[in-house]
VOGU-3710 file (C-alpha; in Angstrom, 3 decimals, decimal comma):
1> mffasdnagp> -2,097/2,085/22,231  -0,822/-0,207/19,491  0,350/1,983/16,630  3,268/-0,059/15,292  1,658/-1,261/12,072  -1,682/-1,831/10,393  -0,378/-5,336/9,635  -0,606/-6,143/13,337  -4,321/-5,439/13,785  -7,016/-8,126/13,752
11> ahpsvmqalv> -9,051/-9,252/10,797  -12,571/-7,870/10,842  -15,152/-10,240/12,395  -17,220/-10,352/9,205  -14,128/-11,525/7,329  -13,543/-14,320/9,823  -17,207/-15,308/9,570  -16,919/-15,390/5,804  -14,048/-17,857/6,132  -16,128/-20,052/8,412
21> danagytsgy> -19,028/-19,921/5,970  -16,723/-20,811/3,076  -15,429/-23,841/4,950  -18,364/-26,091/4,063  -18,808/-28,687/1,354  -16,909/-28,918/-1,901  -16,146/-26,414/-4,612  -13,753/-25,959/-7,498  -10,265/-24,722/-6,655  -7,600/-22,495/-8,170
31> gaeqamadvt> -9,967/-19,558/-8,618  -12,603/-21,464/-10,575  -15,093/-21,263/-7,697  -18,249/-19,190/-8,084  -17,144/-16,910/-5,259  -14,201/-15,727/-7,372  -16,473/-14,955/-10,295  -18,574/-12,868/-7,922  -15,490/-11,069/-6,555  -14,308/-10,295/-10,086
41> aqirtafeap> -17,679/-8,760/-10,893  -17,630/-6,713/-7,673  -14,143/-5,343/-8,298  -14,949/-4,535/-11,904  -17,960/-2,596/-10,663  -15,977/-0,805/-7,951  -13,329/0,217/-10,478  -15,820/0,933/-13,290  -13,737/-1,404/-15,441  -15,898/-4,159/-16,986
51> daavylvatg> -12,987/-5,716/-18,883  -10,425/-5,674/-16,061  -8,639/-8,905/-15,223  -8,784/-9,652/-11,490  -6,604/-12,124/-9,588  -6,052/-12,804/-5,892  -2,822/-13,574/-4,064  -2,083/-13,844/-0,352  0,593/-11,172/0,083  1,376/-7,690/-1,091
61> taansillat> 4,877/-8,734/-2,052  3,459/-11,334/-4,430  0,942/-8,864/-5,856  3,518/-6,192/-6,634  6,215/-8,566/-7,817  4,078/-10,644/-10,163  2,392/-7,569/-11,610  5,723/-5,910/-12,275  7,147/-9,109/-13,749  4,172/-9,174/-16,110
71> manpwdtifc> 4,750/-5,546/-17,108  8,560/-5,609/-17,411  11,131/-7,543/-19,423  14,289/-8,841/-17,718  16,327/-6,255/-19,630  14,132/-3,351/-18,457  14,427/-0,990/-15,543  11,493/-0,118/-13,268  11,230/3,526/-12,197  10,227/4,291/-8,602
81> spmahihede> 11,016/6,656/-5,742  13,784/5,850/-3,223  11,032/5,465/-0,599  8,878/3,180/-2,756  7,486/0,145/-1,003  8,953/-2,076/-3,727  12,412/-0,681/-2,916  12,273/-0,396/0,875  10,190/-3,392/1,875  10,188/-6,210/-0,680
91> cnapefysga> 13,682/-7,748/-0,208  14,336/-7,393/-3,957  11,313/-9,567/-4,781  10,314/-7,380/-7,762  13,802/-7,850/-9,197  13,713/-11,582/-8,426  10,383/-12,146/-10,162  10,943/-9,821/-13,109  14,686/-9,981/-13,667  14,557/-6,201/-14,134
101> kltlvpatna> 16,386/-3,602/-12,071  15,024/-0,619/-10,160  15,952/2,957/-11,028  15,387/5,279/-8,089  13,927/8,647/-9,068  14,474/11,648/-6,741  11,391/12,392/-4,673  9,865/15,101/-2,504  7,795/13,936/0,467  8,283/10,389/-0,889
111> kmtpdalraa> 6,672/11,373/-4,209  8,467/11,463/-7,555  8,212/14,726/-9,449  7,346/14,777/-13,160  10,599/16,535/-14,056  12,731/14,037/-12,157  10,817/11,123/-13,659  11,191/12,511/-17,188  14,924/12,933/-16,683  15,307/9,408/-15,317
121> ianeesrgvh> 13,356/7,804/-18,163  15,093/9,896/-20,818  18,465/8,790/-19,462  17,712/5,151/-20,331  17,738/3,531/-23,784  20,725/5,769/-24,482  23,334/3,008/-24,673  21,682/0,647/-27,115  22,113/-3,032/-26,304  24,539/-2,213/-23,492
131> gpqrgpvsit> 22,051/-0,506/-21,172  18,687/-1,246/-19,577  15,523/-0,526/-21,525  12,640/1,585/-20,283  10,168/-0,379/-18,214  7,222/0,354/-15,911  6,797/3,297/-13,578  5,700/2,191/-10,096  3,840/4,586/-7,778  3,301/3,804/-4,078
141> qvtekgtvhs> -0,094/5,022/-2,875  -0,083/5,688/0,202  3,671/6,403/0,218  5,977/4,926/2,836  6,038/8,332/4,538  2,256/8,518/4,879  1,733/11,030/2,092  -0,838/10,593/-0,666  -0,502/11,522/-4,327  -3,311/13,828/-5,404
151> leelraltav> -5,123/13,012/-8,626  -3,274/15,880/-10,282  0,077/14,494/-9,120  -0,812/11,006/-10,336  -1,869/12,298/-13,734  1,286/14,356/-14,100  3,442/11,279/-13,437  1,469/8,979/-15,709  1,532/11,582/-18,482  5,340/11,484/-18,372
161> akefdcpvhm> 5,291/7,684/-18,431  3,016/7,699/-21,472  5,371/10,070/-23,293  7,852/7,187/-23,308  5,306/4,339/-23,670  6,075/3,105/-20,158  3,239/1,246/-18,401  2,261/2,391/-14,905  1,893/0,178/-11,833  0,334/1,341/-8,574
171> dgarftnalv> 1,409/-0,287/-5,332  -1,825/-0,003/-3,381  -1,025/-1,775/-0,126  -2,938/1,078/1,548  -5,028/1,792/-1,539  -8,288/2,392/0,291  -6,733/4,686/2,892  -5,554/6,864/-0,001  -8,925/6,661/-1,712  -10,789/7,788/1,404
181> slgctaaemt> -8,260/10,569/1,950  -8,787/11,913/-1,570  -12,553/11,420/-1,557  -12,468/10,060/-5,095  -13,476/6,819/-6,813  -11,289/3,786/-7,460  -11,533/4,485/-11,187  -10,411/8,090/-10,746  -7,334/7,025/-8,767  -6,337/4,299/-11,239
191> wksgvdavsf> -7,177/3,885/-14,908  -8,772/7,317/-15,301  -5,458/8,720/-14,067  -3,381/6,581/-16,401  -2,624/3,564/-14,193  -2,419/0,237/-16,047  -2,382/-2,192/-13,114  -2,845/-1,928/-9,365  -2,338/-4,075/-6,309  -5,573/-3,498/-4,389
201> ggtknglmgv> -4,514/-4,104/-0,799  -6,656/-5,720/1,862  -4,345/-7,231/4,476  -3,486/-3,861/6,063  -7,166/-2,915/6,120  -8,919/-5,720/7,970  -8,353/-8,886/5,934  -6,505/-11,951/7,188  -4,343/-12,128/4,087  -5,412/-11,362/0,530
211> eacvifdpkl> -4,598/-8,763/-2,122  -6,261/-8,247/-5,497  -4,245/-7,687/-8,657  -6,353/-5,578/-11,006  -5,102/-5,332/-14,581  -6,795/-2,844/-16,882  -5,062/-4,106/-20,038  -6,607/-7,542/-20,769  -3,702/-8,591/-22,983  -1,528/-8,938/-19,878
221> awefelrrkr> -3,937/-11,329/-18,155  -2,672/-14,689/-19,432  0,950/-13,883/-18,725  0,007/-12,871/-15,183  -1,764/-16,195/-14,689  1,281/-18,108/-15,866  3,646/-16,095/-13,697  1,409/-16,476/-10,639  1,405/-20,254/-11,052  5,121/-20,472/-11,845
231> gghlfskhry> 5,887/-18,260/-8,843  4,001/-20,525/-6,443  1,175/-18,110/-5,643  -1,861/-19,855/-7,150  -3,827/-21,211/-4,180  -5,483/-24,576/-4,637  -8,068/-23,847/-1,913  -8,646/-20,467/-3,445  -12,111/-20,169/-1,921  -10,557/-18,797/1,267
241> lsaqmaaylk> -9,045/-15,874/-0,595  -12,303/-15,216/-2,424  -14,299/-15,357/0,810  -12,173/-12,662/2,424  -12,336/-10,340/-0,554  -16,081/-10,829/-0,924  -16,615/-9,860/2,719  -14,312/-6,863/2,253  -16,338/-5,543/-0,666  -19,773/-6,256/0,801
251> ddlwldlaak> -21,663/-3,148/1,903  -18,513/-1,039/1,332  -16,717/-2,519/4,345  -13,377/-1,701/2,690  -14,211/2,004/2,662  -15,591/1,991/6,194  -12,494/0,329/7,664  -10,112/2,735/5,929  -12,162/5,708/7,077  -11,869/4,512/10,677
261> anarttqlat> -8,105/4,087/10,405  -7,660/7,502/8,807  -9,836/9,156/11,446  -7,616/7,847/14,228  -4,520/9,230/12,521  -6,238/12,607/12,180  -7,002/12,473/15,910  -3,379/11,607/16,694  -2,030/14,330/14,435  -4,280/16,959/16,021
271> glrqhnqael> -3,018/16,038/19,476  0,621/15,919/18,434  0,384/19,378/16,900  -0,753/20,694/20,286  2,371/19,318/21,975  4,950/22,089/21,883  7,904/19,725/21,427  6,434/17,464/18,746  7,054/18,001/15,041  5,274/16,237/12,195
281> lfepdanmif> 7,798/15,443/9,477  5,267/14,860/6,699  1,640/15,785/6,237  -0,237/12,698/7,474  -2,630/12,281/4,563  -3,935/8,830/5,476  -3,162/6,473/8,390  0,560/6,958/9,044  2,475/9,622/10,973  6,176/10,388/11,285
291> aryprrdhkr> 6,682/12,646/14,309  9,788/13,827/16,166  9,735/14,486/19,907  12,187/14,165/22,839  13,522/10,815/24,028  11,981/11,352/27,478  8,517/11,418/25,878  9,235/8,241/23,917  10,399/6,479/27,061  7,363/7,536/29,063
301> lldaganyyv> 4,965/6,445/26,303  6,638/3,079/25,801  6,798/2,451/29,541  3,061/3,205/29,704  2,364/0,476/27,147  2,405/2,350/23,842  3,651/0,208/20,959  5,215/1,881/17,925  8,501/2,101/16,068  11,204/4,513/17,147
311> wdgdahagdp> 12,931/5,144/13,861  16,362/6,489/14,703  17,621/5,563/18,158  17,177/3,856/21,504  14,270/5,376/23,390  15,661/4,174/26,725  19,317/5,234/26,521  20,777/8,648/25,823  20,124/12,337/26,271  16,486/12,716/27,399
321> depliarlvt> 16,180/15,940/25,424  17,371/14,425/22,133  14,524/14,314/19,573  13,796/10,905/18,036  11,411/9,976/15,235  8,289/7,896/15,859  6,339/6,087/13,161  2,714/5,755/14,190  0,262/3,728/12,096  -3,411/3,261/12,881
331> dwsatpeavd> -5,590/0,431/11,643  -9,363/-0,010/11,526  -9,495/-1,406/15,078  -7,728/1,522/16,777  -10,132/3,260/19,144  -10,561/6,938/20,010  -9,926/5,962/23,631  -6,536/4,448/22,784  -5,525/7,606/20,940  -6,713/9,764/23,851
341> qfltvlrdgs> -4,693/7,626/26,275  -1,568/8,050/24,148  -2,014/11,825/23,953  -2,717/12,070/27,686  0,534/10,275/28,549  2,399/12,571/26,148  0,739/15,696/27,530  1,249/14,778/31,200  4,991/14,786/30,749  5,095/18,304/29,339
//
C-alpha cells in the first residue's frame, strides 16, 4: 500500500538488465556512444520529429532548468501556473540556471486559462528597459494536482503564447501518464499542439534515473549542449543513461508502465468515490489523487501500513472527525491487490 510517490517505486527489471548489459567492454562517452544514436532515432520516431534534438540528463530538475535556460534570456520572465512543478518543486533551479524570473499565472484545477495567460503576457514589456521581457510559457503535464491538459487546452495556451512570440516548454515529468490518459500520440501532445521543447520523463515511470530533453527547434540544440556541460549535467559514462532510455522505449514499455500506473489510480478513485465520507478534490486524470476524508480513516490506514502523504495536518493527533487531505500516487509496480487492501481498510472503518 505504498502510494506516497511514483519516485519511490522500483526500476523495471528490463531497465536494470539493460544496465547490466551496457556494463561490458569499452565505448565512447559523453553521448557519442552508438546506443545514444539509437535512442535519438527512437525518440524522433516516437515523436514523429525527424529533426528533433535529443539529449539525456539524470534528473527532471536538470531537464526543465536547462531547457528553460536555453529558451529564456536572463532579463526574461517565464510564465507558469502557481502549481507548476518548476515553481513548487525545483528549489528555484529554473531561475538559477536561466537567470530569469517566474511569473505565476492564475489557474483553475492547476491549469492556466488562455485569458489569464494573455493578460499576464500582455502586462510585460510595458516598462521598457526597466521591466522583464516576455519569455517562455511552461506547461506542467500531468499537473501537480493530477489533472491533465486536453489537446484543446494545450492548443489554446500555445496559441496565446504564439501571439506574443513566446516559446512553449512542457514539463513532462509524468509525460507518458498524460499521454495514456489522453489516448493521443507524443506528436499530438507536443509539437503538433505548439510545444517547442519537452522534458520527456522516465524516472517516475520505471527508470532508475534518466530524462530526455526533446527540442523541436534545431537552432536551440548547440546552446543546450553548452548549458548542459556548463551546468555539470553531461555524463562521461553516458552509456548508462542511454541504456535505460533504450529499454524504456523498446516494445513500448514506456506506454505499458504508464497504463499500469493510471489503471491503479482509476481503481483507487472508484473505491474512494464509494466511501461516503471521501471527497476527490480534483478529477484524477492520470496517476495522482487528492482526496479528503476524516482523520480517523487516515490514522487507521497509516496504522495498517499504508504509506502516503497527508497534506494538511497530523493524522494521529486531533479531532477524529476533522477531514484531512491525502495525496495518493501510483506507479507501475502498484498491484490491484494493494489497492484492494487499502480500500478494504478504509471501508471497514465506515
